[in-house]
Legacy VTK file of the C-alpha trace (Angstrom):
# vtk DataFile Version 3.0
C-alpha trace
ASCII
DATASET POLYDATA
POINTS 390 float
0.114 0.243 0.321
1.435 3.165 -0.825
2.092 5.813 1.758
-0.439 9.118 1.857
0.741 11.889 -0.440
2.495 14.198 1.982
2.302 18.143 1.762
4.724 20.549 4.340
2.619 23.741 5.125
3.641 26.974 7.310
1.609 29.493 7.917
2.915 32.754 10.664
-0.575 33.901 11.668
-4.044 34.168 12.018
-4.891 35.054 8.748
-2.559 32.537 7.290
-3.991 30.060 9.342
-7.277 30.644 7.715
-6.329 30.746 4.625
-4.565 27.565 5.336
-7.300 25.726 6.731
-9.557 26.426 3.821
-6.957 24.962 1.094
-6.345 21.779 3.482
-10.000 20.973 3.683
-10.066 21.863 -0.672
-7.383 19.651 -0.862
-8.993 16.992 0.768
-11.882 16.705 -1.429
-9.646 16.264 -4.300
-6.919 13.617 -2.606
-8.209 10.670 -1.135
-4.856 10.173 1.570
-3.407 13.188 2.551
-1.378 14.434 5.672
0.061 18.063 6.232
3.404 19.036 7.922
4.427 21.684 9.120
3.568 24.745 11.209
-0.296 25.193 12.143
-2.460 27.369 13.926
-5.592 26.617 15.596
-7.441 26.442 12.249
-5.158 24.210 10.523
-4.775 22.111 12.918
-8.530 21.054 13.513
-8.137 20.179 9.876
-5.714 17.587 10.966
-2.410 19.436 10.613
0.731 18.301 12.175
2.381 21.313 13.887
5.856 20.988 14.447
6.424 24.545 15.687
3.517 26.533 17.773
2.624 29.217 15.277
3.401 31.892 17.641
6.906 31.471 17.537
6.575 33.284 14.151
4.320 35.798 15.014
6.988 38.357 15.049
6.165 42.267 14.349
8.881 45.021 13.927
12.425 45.348 12.825
13.779 45.310 16.270
11.903 42.142 17.615
12.764 40.055 14.508
16.376 40.918 15.065
16.121 39.934 18.587
14.285 36.525 17.431
17.185 35.701 14.649
18.998 32.742 15.758
15.496 31.356 16.925
13.733 31.996 13.183
16.903 30.394 11.424
16.905 27.359 14.062
12.792 26.813 12.895
13.722 26.811 9.711
16.698 24.292 9.729
14.454 21.974 11.935
11.542 22.303 9.539
13.673 21.812 6.443
15.595 18.938 7.950
11.990 17.035 8.429
10.504 18.001 5.317
13.547 16.250 3.574
14.142 13.375 6.175
10.192 12.549 5.552
10.507 13.227 1.750
7.268 15.771 1.229
5.353 15.663 -1.960
5.093 19.563 -2.166
5.594 22.938 0.186
3.239 25.378 0.162
4.504 28.588 2.437
1.245 30.805 3.051
2.154 34.744 3.995
5.203 35.083 5.997
7.606 35.729 2.952
10.580 36.759 4.897
10.343 33.383 6.425
8.545 30.594 3.820
10.876 32.530 0.517
13.720 31.347 2.338
12.819 28.003 2.610
11.002 27.397 -0.940
14.884 28.780 -1.746
16.274 25.537 -0.449
13.656 22.939 -1.060
12.963 23.553 -4.892
16.600 22.991 -5.504
16.127 20.372 -4.280
13.058 19.000 -6.396
10.386 19.444 -4.285
7.482 21.505 -5.652
6.937 25.203 -4.316
4.165 26.746 -3.589
3.637 30.607 -2.081
0.496 31.474 -1.016
-0.540 35.558 -0.825
2.001 37.716 -2.657
4.469 39.800 -1.158
3.828 43.362 -2.192
6.895 43.193 -4.656
4.229 45.000 -6.698
4.300 47.968 -4.754
7.632 48.116 -3.340
11.239 46.872 -3.514
10.451 45.159 -7.412
14.137 43.751 -7.922
12.500 40.746 -5.036
10.670 39.160 -8.103
13.887 37.357 -9.421
14.272 35.781 -5.888
10.828 34.472 -5.851
11.302 32.824 -9.197
13.828 31.253 -8.250
12.480 30.179 -5.114
8.991 29.220 -5.960
6.959 27.015 -8.419
3.912 28.812 -8.824
2.416 31.965 -6.490
-1.178 31.780 -5.614
-2.518 35.875 -5.999
-5.372 36.848 -4.509
-5.610 40.217 -6.325
-5.628 40.168 -10.098
-3.065 42.553 -10.642
-0.439 40.747 -8.525
-0.986 37.947 -11.671
-0.296 40.793 -13.870
2.595 41.698 -12.563
4.366 38.285 -12.082
3.195 37.592 -15.832
5.631 40.339 -16.785
8.376 38.614 -14.813
8.157 35.503 -16.288
6.806 33.510 -12.964
4.278 31.316 -12.700
1.489 32.765 -10.878
-2.494 31.788 -10.224
-5.266 34.801 -9.408
-7.693 32.615 -7.007
-9.322 35.098 -5.399
-9.921 36.337 -1.616
-11.421 34.515 0.900
-13.124 38.001 2.176
-14.796 38.129 -1.156
-16.336 34.713 -1.052
-17.603 34.731 2.796
-18.813 38.225 3.043
-22.061 39.110 1.612
-22.453 41.140 -1.580
-25.340 42.975 0.310
-24.508 43.791 3.606
-26.978 43.817 6.778
-26.071 47.365 8.318
-28.939 46.591 10.768
-27.463 43.650 12.197
-24.214 44.859 12.617
-25.949 47.763 14.730
-27.834 45.917 16.599
-24.833 43.840 17.789
-23.203 46.773 19.265
-26.182 48.103 20.650
-26.225 51.009 18.692
-29.478 53.147 17.543
-30.834 51.866 14.332
-31.689 55.290 12.569
-28.913 57.271 14.061
-25.908 58.565 11.406
-23.071 56.985 12.734
-18.798 57.624 11.650
-16.298 55.050 11.964
-13.501 56.063 13.114
-10.395 53.641 12.565
-6.674 55.168 13.338
-5.262 52.000 13.430
-4.161 48.952 15.435
-1.216 49.926 16.484
0.674 52.327 18.762
2.823 54.657 16.918
-0.210 54.731 14.142
-2.884 55.693 16.339
-0.518 58.059 18.339
0.370 59.421 14.572
-3.536 59.318 12.990
-5.966 59.607 16.140
-4.956 63.407 16.646
-5.780 64.084 12.990
-9.131 61.847 12.806
-10.591 63.100 15.943
-10.199 66.718 15.381
-11.974 66.460 12.162
-14.984 64.782 14.536
-14.876 68.218 16.468
-15.351 69.462 12.949
-17.964 67.275 11.915
-20.087 67.154 14.711
-20.201 71.457 14.265
-21.474 70.538 10.363
-23.757 67.684 11.502
-24.590 67.635 15.111
-26.493 64.147 14.667
-23.492 62.272 13.956
-22.161 59.902 16.405
-18.584 58.421 16.430
-17.942 55.154 16.708
-14.285 53.542 17.364
-12.891 50.043 17.619
-9.692 49.123 19.853
-8.497 45.767 19.575
-7.431 45.917 22.958
-7.109 47.284 26.096
-3.981 49.363 25.248
-5.323 50.714 22.432
-8.761 51.533 24.129
-6.540 53.428 26.595
-4.525 55.076 23.883
-8.021 56.072 21.506
-9.448 57.575 25.210
-7.139 59.692 26.257
-6.749 61.428 22.639
-10.681 61.890 22.838
-10.619 63.532 25.743
-7.548 65.369 24.459
-9.856 66.679 21.549
-13.151 67.151 23.274
-15.144 64.340 21.154
-17.137 61.784 22.377
-17.645 58.570 20.859
-18.442 54.872 21.367
-14.972 52.723 21.701
-15.817 48.956 21.811
-12.918 46.628 22.560
-12.165 42.793 21.913
-14.875 41.532 24.248
-16.804 42.140 20.856
-14.531 39.465 19.648
-11.443 39.559 17.303
-13.755 40.871 14.544
-14.380 44.034 16.091
-13.283 46.259 13.420
-15.327 44.806 10.734
-18.227 45.285 13.057
-17.418 48.607 13.786
-17.553 49.538 9.918
-20.528 47.857 8.946
-22.695 49.265 11.647
-20.862 53.081 10.051
-22.355 55.272 7.576
-18.840 56.211 6.827
-15.469 55.052 7.750
-12.644 57.163 8.027
-9.553 54.646 8.465
-5.748 54.054 7.977
-4.610 52.665 5.281
-3.924 48.555 4.966
-6.125 45.212 4.559
-9.050 47.089 6.465
-9.421 49.187 3.307
-10.491 45.509 1.250
-13.002 44.410 4.037
-14.829 48.702 4.237
-14.827 47.958 0.362
-16.857 44.586 0.589
-19.157 45.760 3.455
-20.061 48.646 0.814
-18.969 51.526 3.055
-17.902 54.950 1.620
-14.590 55.457 2.948
-12.139 58.496 3.535
-8.236 56.538 3.812
-5.877 58.463 6.125
-1.945 57.491 6.675
0.515 59.657 8.120
4.500 58.327 8.656
7.365 59.769 10.085
9.023 61.986 7.792
12.170 59.907 6.900
10.131 56.952 6.558
7.798 58.721 4.138
10.508 60.025 2.174
12.019 56.132 1.753
8.521 55.456 1.228
8.765 58.062 -1.678
11.676 57.022 -3.138
10.558 52.966 -3.636
7.106 52.251 -3.987
6.288 51.963 -7.457
2.341 52.363 -7.271
0.157 55.436 -7.632
-2.059 54.440 -4.602
-2.254 52.767 -1.330
-5.881 52.124 -1.079
-6.909 48.808 -2.294
-9.695 49.881 -3.511
-7.873 52.393 -6.066
-5.356 49.607 -6.433
-8.045 47.219 -7.868
-10.117 49.838 -9.872
-6.687 51.683 -11.107
-8.259 54.904 -10.278
-9.428 56.852 -7.794
-12.512 55.349 -6.708
-11.833 56.952 -2.365
-9.917 59.996 -1.500
-6.735 59.112 0.064
-4.972 61.632 2.051
-1.521 60.533 2.721
1.064 62.949 5.191
0.506 66.281 4.870
-2.636 66.396 3.083
-4.283 64.037 6.170
-5.752 67.807 7.793
-8.471 67.976 9.980
-10.069 70.021 7.174
-9.444 67.902 4.513
-10.933 64.994 6.360
-13.969 66.910 7.325
-14.469 67.514 4.064
-14.433 64.289 2.107
-16.741 62.907 4.899
-18.786 65.520 4.381
-19.154 64.345 0.418
-20.024 60.925 1.293
-22.816 61.922 3.352
-24.004 65.259 1.536
-23.637 64.403 -2.695
-25.752 60.761 -3.043
-24.992 60.596 -6.935
-20.975 60.584 -5.535
-22.088 57.713 -2.966
-23.826 55.506 -4.936
-21.575 55.413 -8.365
-19.355 54.323 -6.315
-20.902 51.860 -4.115
-21.690 50.323 -6.783
-18.063 49.925 -8.138
-17.658 48.666 -4.735
-20.232 45.128 -5.751
-18.643 44.949 -9.143
-15.014 44.553 -7.692
-16.751 42.418 -5.211
-18.125 40.184 -7.686
-15.045 40.138 -9.274
-12.355 38.759 -6.347
-15.330 36.521 -5.340
-13.570 33.323 -7.278
-14.134 30.647 -4.763
-10.311 31.210 -3.329
-10.183 27.496 -1.314
-11.027 26.137 -4.449
-9.193 28.034 -7.240
-6.096 27.718 -5.066
-6.792 23.741 -4.352
-6.985 23.281 -8.390
-3.349 24.885 -9.350
-1.675 22.956 -6.297
-3.208 19.676 -8.154
-1.748 20.453 -11.652
1.285 21.674 -9.795
1.360 17.940 -8.647
0.170 16.258 -11.755
2.914 18.124 -13.705
5.759 16.866 -11.177
4.352 13.695 -11.681
3.838 13.599 -14.930
7.546 14.585 -15.366
8.492 11.752 -13.285
6.828 9.194 -14.832
LINES 1 391
390 0 1 2 3 4 5 6 7 8 9 10 11 12 13 14 15 16 17 18 19 20 21 22 23 24 25 26 27 28 29 30 31 32 33 34 35 36 37 38 39 40 41 42 43 44 45 46 47 48 49 50 51 52 53 54 55 56 57 58 59 60 61 62 63 64 65 66 67 68 69 70 71 72 73 74 75 76 77 78 79 80 81 82 83 84 85 86 87 88 89 90 91 92 93 94 95 96 97 98 99 100 101 102 103 104 105 106 107 108 109 110 111 112 113 114 115 116 117 118 119 120 121 122 123 124 125 126 127 128 129 130 131 132 133 134 135 136 137 138 139 140 141 142 143 144 145 146 147 148 149 150 151 152 153 154 155 156 157 158 159 160 161 162 163 164 165 166 167 168 169 170 171 172 173 174 175 176 177 178 179 180 181 182 183 184 185 186 187 188 189 190 191 192 193 194 195 196 197 198 199 200 201 202 203 204 205 206 207 208 209 210 211 212 213 214 215 216 217 218 219 220 221 222 223 224 225 226 227 228 229 230 231 232 233 234 235 236 237 238 239 240 241 242 243 244 245 246 247 248 249 250 251 252 253 254 255 256 257 258 259 260 261 262 263 264 265 266 267 268 269 270 271 272 273 274 275 276 277 278 279 280 281 282 283 284 285 286 287 288 289 290 291 292 293 294 295 296 297 298 299 300 301 302 303 304 305 306 307 308 309 310 311 312 313 314 315 316 317 318 319 320 321 322 323 324 325 326 327 328 329 330 331 332 333 334 335 336 337 338 339 340 341 342 343 344 345 346 347 348 349 350 351 352 353 354 355 356 357 358 359 360 361 362 363 364 365 366 367 368 369 370 371 372 373 374 375 376 377 378 379 380 381 382 383 384 385 386 387 388 389
């Protein structure tokens, strides 16, 4: 009796765990006998994955923190490679965590082990020279966004656009009333969501600007109420301090409402003012008007301006290839400008409806059955290798 197919798989954070669990489930539907071994989070473990190390060992944020743990990370990498080669895995899937997984892929591919990287690094946006290393290390890149595949096609890297699992799971029409009920909010009030970010540095740079804009908005629309998510007690304390300094009252919801408190707050809002990042995709899928705001240290901003090769930072604008939602970056992120763009969403119905229709079109474009398409791409790679070996 032949042994089961053995797939190495590594996820480094919660979002990767979610993607990994969905892919594992889809592969089990296509493969009669398969085992998964590597680094798995709780959802992947529930799908039968075997974890050599706890996923938390890879969850490192920030340059200084990474430098302080380099030796440990190298040790984990080397042990994974040793076990993967010893167990003769048939394929390796690295999920996100590019600085860690691409190094594993660069070691395994020359050994004849097919490699897949799930979630493209932002190589299309900055440090584009990394694409050569990806070409050498990875057989197939699974892309969440269509423009990522276009970039790889131009550089001779095999890539597949699989869509985004958020687009698959989130309904095309969002139930705002349900989000308000979950938060205990009034059903017919006007709510503006303010999301100054999840990290302390982001909050310190953005909260004063957002809350100063809120003070101006309250004068223009006294009926408006402000709602703010806080991912933990520390961020709640920061937010409440900046609110007091600005003299603004708001409803602050913390993680007692669950890990998805940010999405819940956005879902309850009429307009969302938020930091640039993946939350902009969630806001788009929720069909929420948004104003994207970001401000960096001046030296970081100078470096970013030199390195970044795309004209927009917000995912809705990158997907549309045009200015679909306002982006107020660096010196443009003034309270006056934030107030003006928020009022435009609230007061110009034609502007609002035209863009919300485009949000729906982009949602449909990203709704590809990502788990199934990713599994099919993995199967094609496995089948091509098996055919080549026979």
